[in-house]
LUMDREN-793816 format. One record per atom (N, C-alpha, C, CB): x, y, z. Coordinates in steps of 0.1 Angstrom, whole numbers, plus 5000, padded with zeros to 4 digits. Glycine has a CB too. Layout:
BEGIN
XYZ;...
This chain:
BEGIN
536486167940;537186257930;538686267935;536486397930;539586257925;540986277927;541386417925;541786177918;542086477935;542586617933;544086607935;541986707943;544786697927;546286697928;546786837927;546886617916;547786877935;548486997934;549986977931;548287087947;550587057923;551987037919;552787167920;552086987905;554087147922;555087257921;555587257907;556187247932;555787377901;556287387888;557787407887;555587507881;558387357877;559887377875;560187517873;560387287864;561187567880;561687707878;563087717884;560687807885;564087747875;565487757880;565787867889;566387757868;564887967891;565088077899;564288067912;564788207892;563088037912;562188037924;561387907926;561188157923;561787797920;561087677921;561187617935;561687577911;560187547939;560187477952;561387377953;558887407955;561587307942;562787217942;563687257931;562287067940;564987287935;565987317925;567287237927;566387467926;567087117933;568187027936;568786957923;567686917945;569786877926;570586817915;570386677913;572086837917;569386617920;569086477920;567886437911;568986427934;566786497914;565486457908;565086547897;564386447918;564486487887;563786557876;562786657882;562986457867;562886777877;562086887883;560586887879;562687017878;560186797870;558786797866;557986697874;558586767851;556686717876;555886617883;556086617898;556086487878;556486727904;556586727919;555186757925;557686837923;554586647930;553286657935;553286697950;552486517933;552686817953;552686867966;551586797974;552587017966;550486757967;549386697975;548486617965;548486807982;548086497969;547186417961;546186357971;547986297954;544886377968;543786327977;542786247969;543186447984;542186157976;541086077971;540186027983;541585957962;538886067982;537986027993;538486058007;537685877991;538986178008;539486218021;540786168025;538486178031;541486098017;542786038020;543886118013;542885888017;544986148019;546086218013;547286118011;546586338022;547786117999;548786017995;550186077994;548385957982;550286207991;551586267990;551586397997;551986287975;552786438003;552886568009;554386578014;551886578021;554686688021;555986698027;556286598037;556186848032;557486538037;557786428046;559086468055;558086298039;559686588052;560786628060;560686788061;562186588054;561486838070;561186978074;562187078068;561386988089;562987048059;563987138053;563187238045;564987068045;563687368044;563187468035;564287508025;562687588043;565287418023;566387448013;565987388000;567687388018;565687477990;565287427977;566387347969;564787537968;567687357974;568787297967;569087157973;569987377968;568387127984;568686997991;568186887982;567986988005;568986777981;568786677971;567386607972;569786567972;566886597985;565586527986;564486617993;565786397994;564686747992;563586837996;562486837985;564186978000;561786727984;560886707973;559786617978;561686647961;558686607970;557586517974;556886467962;556586597983;556186357964;555386297953;556086187946;555086407943;555586147934;556186037926;557286087918;555085967918;558386127924;559486197917;560486107911;560186297927;561086147900;561886057892;563286107889;561186027878;564186017886;565586057884;566185967873;566386047897;567086017865;567785947855;569185937859;567586017841;569785817855;571285797858;571785687849;571485767872;572985707844;573685607836;574585517845;574485677824;574185397847;574785317857;574485387871;576385307855;575585427878;575385497890;575785647888;576185437901;575985687876;576385827873;575485897864;577785817867;575486027864;574686107854;575386097841;574586257859;574586137830;575086127817;576286227814;573886167807;577386167810;578586247807;579486287819;578186367800;579086247831;579886287843;581286227842;579186237856;581486107839;582786037840;583786107831;582685887836;583386147819;584286197809;584586347811;583786177795;583686417819;583786567820;584986597829;582486617826;585786697824;586886747832;586286847843;587886827823;586986867854;586586957864;586287097858;587586977875;585187157861;584787287855;583887267843;585987357852;583787147837;582987127826;581587067830;583687037816;580787047820;579387007823;579086857821;578487087816;578086807829;577486687826;575986707827;577886577837;575186607823;573786627821;572986537831;573386597806;571986597837;570886527844;569586557837;570886567859;568986457831;567786467823;566686517833;567386337817;565986627829;564886687837;565486787846;564286577845;566786817845;567386927853;568087017844;568286867864;569186967837;569987047828;571387007829;569787197832;572287107825;573687087825;574287127839;574387157814;574987037846;575587067859;577087067858;575086967869;577687147866;579187167866;579787057874;579587307871;580786987869;581586887876;582686957883;582086777867;582686957897;583887007904;584986917905;583387047918;586086957910;587186867913;586786787925;588586947915;586486657923;585986567934;586386427931;584486587937;586586347941;587086207939;585986117933;587586147951;584686147935;583686067930;582386147930;583485937939;581386097922;580086167921;579386147934;579286107909;578686257938;577886257951;576386257947;578286377960;575786137948;574386127944;573486227952;573885987946;573886257964;573086347972;573686487973;572986287986;574686517964;575286647964;574486757957;576686637958;574986877959;574386997952;575387047942;573887107961;575087047929;575987097919;575487217912;576086977908;576487307908;576087427901;575387407888;577387517899;574287477886;573587457873;574087557863;571987487876;574687497852;575287577841;574187617831;576387507835;573287527828;572287547818;570987477821;572787507803;569887547825;568687477829;567887427817;567887577837;568287457805;567487417793;566287507792;567087277794;565287457785;563987537783;562787447788;563787577769;561987507797;560787437802;559587507796;560787447817;558587417792;557287467788;556287377795;557087457772;555187447801;554187377808;552887407802;554287417824;552087307800;550687327794;549687247803;550587277779;548687317807;547687257816;546287257810;547687337829;545587147812;544187137809;543387097822;543887027798;542087077820;541287047832;541686927840;539787037828;542186827832;542486697839;543986657837;541586587834;544786737831;546186697829;547086817829;546286627815;548386787831;549486887830;550586827822;549886937844;551186897812;552286847804;553486937807;551886847789;554586867810;555886937811;556786897799;556586897825;557386997793;558386967782;559687037785;557787007769;560786957786;562087007788;562986977777;562686947802;563587087771;564487067760;565887117764;563987147747;566887037760;568287077764;569187037752;568687007777;570087137749;571187107739;572487117748;571187217727;572887007753;573987007762;575386997755;573886897772;576386977762;577786967756;577986827750;578786997767;578986827741;579586697736;578486607730;580286627747;577486667723;576486587716;575386537725;577186477710;575286577737;574186527746;572986627745;574686517761;571886587740;570686667738;569486587738;570886747725;568386647743;567086567743;565886657744;567086477756;564786597741;563486667744;562686567753;562686697731;562286607765;561686517774;560286577777;562486507787;559286487775;557886527778;557186437788;557086527765;556686497799;555986417809;554586477810;556786417823;553586387809;552186427811;551586347822;551386407797;551086427832;550386367843;548886387841;550886417857;548086287841;546686297838;545786227849;546286227824;544886297854;543986237864;542986147857;543186347872;542586037864;541685937858;540485917868;542385807855;539285897862;538185877870;537785737873;536985947864;537985647863;537585507864;538585427857;536185487858;539485357864;539585357879;540185487884;540485247884;539885537896;540385667901;541885657903;539685697914;542585767899;543985777901;544585877891;544585637900;545785837886;546385917876;547385837869;547086037883;547785887857;548885827849;549985927847;548285777835;551185867845;552385947841;552885897827;553485947852;552685977817;553185937803;554486007801;552185967792;555485927797;556785987794;557185967779;557885917803;557786067773;558386057760;559786117761;557486117749;560886037758;562186087758;562786077744;563086017768;562986187738;563586197724;564986237724;562786297715;565786157717;567286187716;567486277705;568086057715;567686407707;567886507697;569386537695;567186637700;570286467701;571686487700;572386387691;572286487714;573686387692;574586297684;574986177691;575786377679;574786167704;575186047712;573985967717;575986097724;574185837718;573185747723;572885777738;573585607721;571685767742;571285777756;571085627761;569985857757;571885597771;571685467778;571585507793;572885367776;570385487798;570085537812;568985457818;569685687811;569085447831;567885397839;567185527844;568385307851;565885497847;565085607853;564285537864;564085667842;564185607876;563485547887;562585647893;564385487897;561485597899;560585677907;560785647922;559085647902;560985747929;561185737944;559985717952;561985847949;558785767947;557485737953;557485767968;557085597951;557585897971;557585937985;556085937991;558186077987;555585817994;554185807999;554185858014;553685667997;553085938017;552885978031;551385958034;553286138032;550885848032;549385818033;548885868047;549085678031;547985968046;547386028057;548286068068;546285938063;549586088065;550586128074;550786038086;550386278078;550385918084;550585818095;551985758095;549485708094;552485718107;553885668107;553985538100;554385658121;555185508095;555585388088;555585278099;556885388081;554785168098;554785068108;553984948104;554285128121;553584868114;552884738110;551584758103;552684668123;550984868103;549684888095;549984898080;548985018100;551284908076;551584928062;552084798056;552685048060;551584768044;552084648037;552384698022;551084528037;553384628016;553784648002;553784507996;555184728001;552984497985;552884367978;553484377964;551484317978;553884267959;554484247945;553884127939;555984247946;553984117926;553483987919;554383867921;553284017904;555483887927;556583787929;557083787943;557783807919;557683687948;558283687962;559583757961;558383547967;559683877967;560883957967;561983897977;560684097971;563183917973;564283877982;565183997985;565183767975;565384017998;566084138002;567584118000;565884168017;568284227995;569684217993;570484278005;570084297981;569784338015;570384398026;569784338039;570284558026;570384358050;569884318063;568684408066;570984338074;567584348070;566384418073;566284468087;565084338070;567284438095;567484498108;566384478118;567784648107;565584368116;564384348124;563384458124;564784328139;563484538113;562484648111;561484608101;563184778106;561884528091;560984488080;560984328080;561384538066;559884278074;559884128072;559284108058;558984058083;559683998052;559083948039;558483818041;560183948028;557183808037;556383688038;555683668025;555383688050;556183568017;555683538004;555883657995;554183518005;554783717989;554983837980;554783967988;553883827969;554783968001;554484088009;555684128017;553284068017;555884258017;556884318026;556084398036;557884418018;556484388049;555784458060;556784508070;554684368066;556284588079;557084638090;556884558103;556684788093;557884528110;557884458123;557584558134;559084378125;557984688133;557884788143;557484918137;559184798151;556985008145;556685148140;558085218140;555685218149;558485268129;559785338128;559685468136;560185368114;560785498143;560885628150;561985708144;561185598165;563285688149;564385768143;565185678133;565285828153;564685558130;565385458122;565085488107;564985318125;566085448099;565785438084;566185298079;566485548076;565585258069;565785118064;565885128048;564685018068;566885058043;567085048028;567384908024;568085148023;566884858013;567284728008;566984727993;566584618015;567784657985;567384617972;566484497973;568584587963;565684487962;564784367962;564984297948;563284417963;565184167949;565284077937;564183987936;566684007938;564183907925;563183807923;562183827912;562383787936;562183947907;561283987896;561783927883;561084137894;560783907873;561183847860;561283957850;560183747856;561383917837;561584007826;560284057820;562383937816;559184017825;557884057819;557384187826;556783947820;556684267818;556184397824;555084367835;555584477813;554484247835;553484207845;554084207859;552884077841;555384187860;555984187873;556184337878;557384117873;555984427870;556284567874;554984627879;556684657861;554584577891;553484627898;553784627913;552184527896;553284727920;553484747934;552184797941;554684857937;551784727952;550584767959;550984807973;549584647959;550584927977;550784977990;549484997997;551685107990;549384948009;548184968017;548485008031;547284838017;547685098037;547785138051;546385098057;548185288052;546384998065;545084948070;544585048080;545284818077;545385118088;544885218098;544185328090;545985268107;544785378079;544185478071;542985438064;545285538062;542985308059;541985258051;542185298036;540585308056;543385308032;543685358019;544785278012;544085508019;544685267999;545785187992;545985247978;545385047991;547085197972;547385247958;548085127951;548385367959;547785117938;548385017930;549185087919;547284917924;550485057918;551285117907;551585007897;552585177914;551485037884;551984947874;552585027863;550784867868;553584967856;554385037846;554384937834;555785067850;554284997822;554184907810;555584867804;553484987799;556584867812;557884817808;558384727820;558884937806;559284637817;559884547827;560684627838;560784437821;560684567850;561484627860;562984597856;561184557874;563784707858;565184687857;565884677870;565784817849;565384747880;565884737894;564784777903;567184827896;564884727916;563884757926;564484777939;562784657926;564284897945;564784917959;563584957968;565785037959;563884957981;562884997991;563585078001;562084887997;563085198004;563585288015;562485348023;564485398009;562685358036;561685418044;562285478057;560585308048;561585588061;561785638075;560385658081;562585778075;560285718092;558985718099;557885788091;559085798112;558285888083;557385978076;557085938062;557786118077;557685838056;557485808042;557785668039;558285908033;557085608029;557185468025;557585478010;555885388027;558685428006;559185447992;559685327985;560385547993;558785267977;559285167968;559885237956;558185067963;561085207952;561785277941;561985177929;563185327946;561185197919;561085117907;561785177895;559685077904;562585097888;563485137877;563085077864;564985107880;563285157853;563185107840;564485137833;561985167832;564785067822;566085087815;565685137801;566884947814;566485237796;566185307784;567485307775;565685447786;567385267763;568485287753;567885357741;569085147749;568385477738;567785557727;568885607718;566985677733;568785567705;569785607695;569485757691;569785517683;570485827686;570285957681;569085957671;571486017674;568186057672;566986067664;565885977668;567386037650;565985887677;564985797682;564285847695;565485657684;563285777699;562585817711;562085687718;561385917709;561785697731;561185597739;559985647746;562185527748;558985567748;557785597755;557485497766;556485607746;557085537778;556585447788;555585517797;557885397797;554785437804;553685487811;553585417825;552385467803;553385507835;553085457849;551585487852;554085527859;550985387858;549585407862;549385387877;548685307854;548685477884;548485477898;546985467900;549085607905;546485367907;545085347910;544885357925;544585207905;544085447929;543785477943;542485407947;543685627946;542485357960;541285287964;541185297980;541185147959;540085267985;539885258000;539685108004;538685348004;540085088017;539884948022;539184968036;541284878024;538684858041;538084868054;539084878065;537184738057;538884968075;539784978086;539484878097;539785118092;540484838104;540284738115;539284778125;541584708122;
């Protein structure tokens, strides 16, 4: 049986009130057959910290910027979907890990059933930027796991052109990132950064050469095609005896990988273009399973 606990979005007392990630779908704990897949991976208690968050958390950005950031004058607002309107300060460049003042949190509605939870965020932002965003997380029994259904409706006067990515902060059984962990893809990935003798790529598999201690590692990954069938990621921890298969029903737009000792994070992106009055739907599926331990 799959069990899941979540933190709810709240601009006043929410567990996460940062400026980077969508506030919905913050999974505090996910378990299956005695294995834990998500949990806290760092020790901060600051709800405004950009990555004081856990679970399969997501973020929207237009290029490398939030929606409307570039045109906004200092003191005016820009939009982060799933967060609200944020104030642009006088600064030389956008800080992806910065904390920005929240001018308008929009309106959140949460509806829960026995096997699902629906988050709806509506925002009427400045300069024609407006949307209705619905995310539904549903537990599944066969195959065991969960799905994330997204609907983004453009209720404003301006087109939405954005990527959305899932950071996937996996903490399987709270075991350290190391040689017991493998990440597989349907294609042979090619690293865009130096793997620093910490990771290795063999065929379609990415693995660790050492157990991480105080190191961190980041790389982009290339080599995927334009078909949605390439948008699949399999993570296994042989020591834990647990694995997860992620698939998305849209093509990969970009793929990154980041890790420290306490978390393994394949970051998978989709691309969205939504005209005023239109909407886009996409779905992520997570299948949980066990494997034999050595």
